[in-house]
N, C-alpha and C positions, 0 to 999 in steps of 0.2 A: 504494500500500500504506500503510495507517495502522497506527500502533502503539497497543496497548492499555495501554502503560505510562504512568504518571503521572510527571512530573518529580520528582526527589528534593526533599525539603523541606530548606530551609537550616537549619543548626544553630542552636540558640537562642542569643540573646545572653547573655553572662555579665557584662554591665555591673554594677558594684557588687558582684560576688561575689568572695570571697577563696578561693584554693585553695593548698594546700600540696603540693608535688611532691617526692617522694623521688627521689634520683638525678638531680637537675636540672643537675648539673655536666657531664654528657656523655651521649652516646647518645640512647636513646629518651626518657629523662627530660628532657633538654634540649629536644628537639623538642616534647614534650608541653607543657612550660612555655611555650615560644614560641607554640605554637598557641592555648593557653588565653589568653595575654596578647593575642594578635591578636583574639580574640573578646570582649575587654573585661574579662577577669578580672584581678585583682591576684594574680599568681602569685609565690609565694615558694618558693625552694629550701629543702629540708630536708637539710642536710649535717651529717655528724658533726663534732663539735668535736675538735680535736687536743688531747691532754693533754700538758702540759708538765712 
């Protein structure tokens, strides 16, 4: 039996790309930042500043 499905295309490289991730200190934002960094992006968390 043969399959008519083609293999999935790998995600594009994000080398030399900058991304800003909101909510990157935990949960899905943190996972997203890690995945983007693993693909070559310079991922920066966007976190609120605490007012003193």
